[in-house]
MMTF fields as JSON, N, C-alpha, C and O atoms, coordinates in Angstrom:
{
  "mmtfVersion": "1.0.0",
  "mmtfProducer": "UNKNOWN",
  "numBonds": 255,
  "numAtoms": 256,
  "numGroups": 64,
  "numChains": 1,
  "numModels": 1,
  "chainsPerModel": [1],
  "groupsPerChain": [64],
  "chainIdList": ["A"],
  "bondAtomList": [4, 2, 8, 6, 12, 10, 16, 14, 20, 18, 24, 22, 28, 26, 32, 30, 36, 34, 40, 38, 44, 42, 48, 46, 52, 50, 56, 54, 60, 58, 64, 62, 68, 66, 72, 70, 76, 74, 80, 78, 84, 82, 88, 86, 92, 90, 96, 94, 100, 98, 104, 102, 108, 106, 112, 110, 116, 114, 120, 118, 124, 122, 128, 126, 132, 130, 136, 134, 140, 138, 144, 142, 148, 146, 152, 150, 156, 154, 160, 158, 164, 162, 168, 166, 172, 170, 176, 174, 180, 178, 184, 182, 188, 186, 192, 190, 196, 194, 200, 198, 204, 202, 208, 206, 212, 210, 216, 214, 220, 218, 224, 222, 228, 226, 232, 230, 236, 234, 240, 238, 244, 242, 248, 246, 252, 250],
  "bondOrderList": [1, 1, 1, 1, 1, 1, 1, 1, 1, 1, 1, 1, 1, 1, 1, 1, 1, 1, 1, 1, 1, 1, 1, 1, 1, 1, 1, 1, 1, 1, 1, 1, 1, 1, 1, 1, 1, 1, 1, 1, 1, 1, 1, 1, 1, 1, 1, 1, 1, 1, 1, 1, 1, 1, 1, 1, 1, 1, 1, 1, 1, 1, 1],
  "groupList": [{"groupName": "UNK", "atomNameList": ["N", "CA", "C", "O"], "elementList": ["N", "C", "C", "O"], "formalChargeList": [0, 0, 0, 0], "bondAtomList": [1, 0, 2, 1, 3, 2], "bondOrderList": [1, 1, 2], "singleLetterCode": "X", "chemCompType": "L-PEPTIDE LINKING"}],
  "groupTypeList": [0, 0, 0, 0, 0, 0, 0, 0, 0, 0, 0, 0, 0, 0, 0, 0, 0, 0, 0, 0, 0, 0, 0, 0, 0, 0, 0, 0, 0, 0, 0, 0, 0, 0, 0, 0, 0, 0, 0, 0, 0, 0, 0, 0, 0, 0, 0, 0, 0, 0, 0, 0, 0, 0, 0, 0, 0, 0, 0, 0, 0, 0, 0, 0],
  "groupIdList": [1, 2, 3, 4, 5, 6, 7, 8, 9, 10, 11, 12, 13, 14, 15, 16, 17, 18, 19, 20, 21, 22, 23, 24, 25, 26, 27, 28, 29, 30, 31, 32, 33, 34, 35, 36, 37, 38, 39, 40, 41, 42, 43, 44, 45, 46, 47, 48, 49, 50, 51, 52, 53, 54, 55, 56, 57, 58, 59, 60, 61, 62, 63, 64],
  "secStructList": [7, 7, 7, 7, 6, 6, 6, 1, 7, 7, 7, 7, 1, 3, 3, 3, 3, 3, 3, 3, 3, 6, 6, 6, 7, 7, 3, 3, 3, 3, 3, 3, 3, 6, 6, 1, 7, 7, 7, 3, 3, 3, 3, 3, 3, 6, 6, 6, 6, 3, 3, 3, 3, 3, 3, 3, 3, 3, 3, 3, 3, 3, 3, 7],
  "xCoordList": [0.84, 0.0, 0.896, 1.824, 0.617, 1.394, 0.708, -0.507, 1.504, 0.966, 1.18, 2.265, 0.158, 0.284, 0.434, 0.252, 0.761, 0.903, -0.401, -0.388, -1.52, -2.814, -3.061, -3.78, -2.486, -2.704, -1.705, -1.972, -0.579, 0.429, 0.069, -0.533, 0.445, 0.197, 1.175, 2.336, 0.72, 1.652, 2.648, 2.31, 3.876, 4.914, 4.679, 4.192, 5.029, 4.871, 5.963, 7.017, 5.709, 6.665, 7.752, 8.894, 7.413, 8.349, 8.612, 7.785, 9.786, 10.103, 10.639, 11.179, 10.481, 10.981, 12.32, 12.406, 13.369, 14.701, 15.299, 14.962, 16.186, 16.932, 18.257, 18.975, 18.582, 19.879, 20.634, 20.037, 21.967, 22.776, 23.94, 24.545, 24.251, 25.37, 26.677, 26.862, 27.572, 28.863, 29.717, 30.507, 29.566, 30.415, 29.954, 30.742, 28.679, 28.223, 27.305, 27.122, 26.733, 25.796, 24.357, 23.49, 24.082, 22.708, 21.858, 22.285, 20.66, 19.802, 18.599, 18.016, 18.228, 17.028, 16.235, 16.75, 14.973, 14.124, 13.821, 13.508, 13.91, 13.738, 12.977, 13.038, 12.262, 11.522, 12.292, 12.775, 12.411, 13.035, 12.274, 11.484, 12.516, 11.879, 12.467, 13.66, 11.642, 12.069, 13.164, 14.084, 13.08, 14.048, 15.218, 16.106, 15.229, 16.291, 17.576, 17.612, 18.622, 19.904, 19.812, 18.895, 20.793, 20.841, 21.103, 21.799, 20.536, 20.625, 21.971, 22.526, 22.48, 23.631, 23.375, 23.193, 23.361, 23.127, 23.776, 24.141, 23.909, 24.466, 23.314, 22.504, 23.256, 22.2, 22.748, 23.854, 21.955, 22.36, 22.359, 21.382, 23.452, 23.578, 23.507, 24.4, 22.475, 22.325, 23.377, 23.589, 24.034, 25.046, 26.291, 26.874, 26.706, 27.891, 27.536, 28.417, 26.255, 25.714, 26.334, 26.64, 26.519, 26.938, 26.522, 25.988, 26.769, 26.374, 27.273, 28.469, 26.661, 27.394, 26.833, 25.72, 27.602, 27.182, 26.335, 26.725, 25.167, 24.277, 24.252, 24.171, 24.322, 24.248, 23.131, 22.841, 22.511, 21.428, 21.974, 22.982, 21.295, 21.719, 20.806, 21.293, 19.472, 18.585, 17.19, 16.779, 16.475, 15.083, 14.206, 14.404, 13.237, 12.326, 11.04, 10.637, 10.386, 9.139, 8.771, 9.324, 7.83, 7.296, 6.143, 5.421, 5.968, 4.862, 3.895, 4.302, 2.617, 1.604, 1.439, 0.625],
  "yCoordList": [-1.17, 0.0, 1.248, 1.352, 2.164, 3.389, 4.515, 4.698, 5.251, 6.376, 7.649, 7.89, 8.441, 9.73, 10.813, 10.56, 12.001, 13.106, 13.445, 14.002, 13.119, 13.404, 12.516, 12.919, 11.327, 10.407, 10.597, 10.171, 11.218, 11.415, 12.598, 13.574, 12.497, 13.609, 14.734, 14.475, 15.973, 17.088, 17.194, 16.91, 17.602, 17.77, 19.082, 20.058, 19.085, 20.305, 21.307, 20.931, 22.564, 23.619, 23.749, 24.077, 23.497, 23.681, 22.37, 21.459, 22.29, 21.145, 21.645, 22.747, 20.826, 21.098, 20.392, 19.186, 21.12, 20.527, 20.813, 21.806, 19.929, 20.129, 20.769, 20.286, 21.859, 22.514, 22.396, 22.44, 22.245, 21.992, 22.967, 23.289, 23.435, 24.333, 23.589, 22.464, 24.222, 23.61, 23.513, 22.58, 24.46, 24.516, 23.548, 22.732, 23.635, 22.869, 21.696, 20.808, 21.676, 20.611, 20.928, 20.062, 22.149, 22.565, 22.464, 22.899, 21.896, 21.655, 22.573, 22.827, 23.074, 23.88, 23.26, 22.443, 23.663, 23.245, 24.48, 25.536, 24.355, 25.499, 25.047, 23.876, 25.969, 25.684, 26.26, 27.391, 25.48, 25.987, 25.466, 24.528, 26.083, 25.614, 24.274, 24.03, 23.423, 22.073, 22.092, 21.276, 23.001, 23.047, 23.988, 24.138, 24.617, 25.56, 24.86, 23.641, 25.651, 25.128, 24.75, 25.163, 23.949, 23.584, 24.836, 25.755, 24.855, 26.036, 26.14, 25.144, 27.345, 27.724, 29.151, 30.04, 29.382, 30.737, 30.894, 29.917, 32.15, 32.471, 32.885, 33.742, 32.258, 32.557, 32.385, 31.883, 32.81, 32.736, 31.291, 30.569, 30.868, 29.526, 29.661, 30.264, 29.118, 29.303, 28.578, 28.948, 27.564, 26.84, 27.675, 27.606, 28.463, 29.307, 30.785, 31.623, 31.099, 32.455, 33.461, 34.587, 33.068, 33.998, 33.408, 32.301, 34.15, 33.692, 32.551, 32.516, 31.613, 30.469, 30.12, 30.518, 29.385, 28.937, 27.69, 26.736, 27.697, 26.542, 25.981, 26.741, 24.641, 23.972, 22.94, 22.338, 22.755, 21.788, 20.371, 20.018, 19.56, 18.191, 17.165, 16.258, 17.289, 16.308, 16.862, 17.814, 16.248, 16.59, 15.881, 14.701, 16.611, 16.024, 15.582, 14.424, 16.512, 16.159, 17.244, 18.343, 16.923, 17.89, 18.636, 18.088, 19.88, 20.703, 20.98, 21.108, 21.073, 21.351, 22.823, 23.247],
  "zCoordList": [0.0, 0.0, 0.0, 0.802, -0.881, -1.003, -0.225, -0.305, 0.518, 1.266, 0.467, -0.063, 0.388, -0.283, 0.766, 1.957, 0.338, 1.274, 1.974, 3.072, 1.356, 1.963, 3.182, 4.097, 3.21, 4.318, 5.462, 6.586, 5.197, 6.226, 7.129, 6.68, 8.405, 9.329, 9.019, 8.702, 9.107, 8.881, 10.034, 11.183, 9.72, 10.737, 11.477, 10.906, 12.739, 13.522, 13.167, 12.655, 13.437, 13.104, 14.169, 13.845, 15.429, 16.53, 17.265, 17.252, 17.912, 18.76, 20.097, 20.194, 21.11, 22.435, 22.581, 22.348, 22.962, 23.072, 24.447, 25.091, 24.881, 26.121, 25.768, 24.892, 26.45, 26.273, 27.591, 28.667, 27.493, 28.67, 28.734, 27.711, 29.933, 30.143, 29.891, 30.355, 29.161, 28.861, 30.126, 30.267, 31.04, 32.23, 33.321, 33.797, 33.719, 34.881, 34.548, 35.38, 33.364, 33.03, 33.408, 33.288, 33.863, 34.186, 32.93, 31.861, 33.043, 31.884, 31.907, 32.961, 30.724, 30.509, 29.369, 28.605, 29.268, 28.156, 27.329, 27.879, 26.004, 25.12, 23.877, 23.503, 23.237, 22.012, 20.831, 20.897, 19.735, 18.513, 17.308, 17.418, 16.146, 14.916, 14.506, 14.687, 13.964, 13.594, 12.537, 12.59, 11.589, 10.501, 10.789, 9.951, 11.955, 12.301, 12.725, 12.892, 12.895, 13.36, 14.835, 15.544, 15.282, 16.694, 17.535, 17.101, 18.74, 19.592, 20.288, 20.752, 20.352, 21.159, 21.613, 20.781, 22.91, 23.4, 24.77, 25.424, 25.183, 26.489, 27.397, 27.043, 28.583, 29.544, 30.961, 31.16, 31.929, 33.332, 33.808, 33.609, 34.435, 35.011, 36.533, 37.129, 37.177, 38.623, 39.468, 40.623, 38.922, 39.698, 39.946, 41.028, 38.964, 39.124, 39.267, 39.46, 39.173, 39.322, 38.362, 38.755, 37.114, 36.058, 34.712, 34.647, 33.653, 32.332, 31.857, 32.146, 31.116, 30.592, 29.214, 28.87, 28.44, 27.122, 27.258, 27.931, 26.615, 26.589, 25.171, 24.206, 25.035, 23.741, 23.776, 24.81, 22.609, 22.498, 22.643, 22.032, 23.463, 23.683, 23.024, 22.348, 23.208, 22.588, 22.395, 23.059, 21.474, 21.202, 22.23, 22.522, 22.774, 23.736, 23.053, 23.169, 22.333, 21.631, 20.636, 20.662, 19.759, 18.813, 19.443, 20.276, 19.05, 19.54, 18.408, 17.254, 18.734, 17.718, 17.517, 16.697]
}
């Protein structure tokens, strides 16, 4: 049986991802576009009480 595009579920636009601090390993949850690049940003890390670099570690789930 062949599946057409009409029978397939549409993909969501956004996904929920876990981002982790490079310095301490503190984890946050962030939303990004499904087709976008992996996240890298600087944010406050409560373990060391200053800004740290966060990198995306894994996808958690798709959002509708």
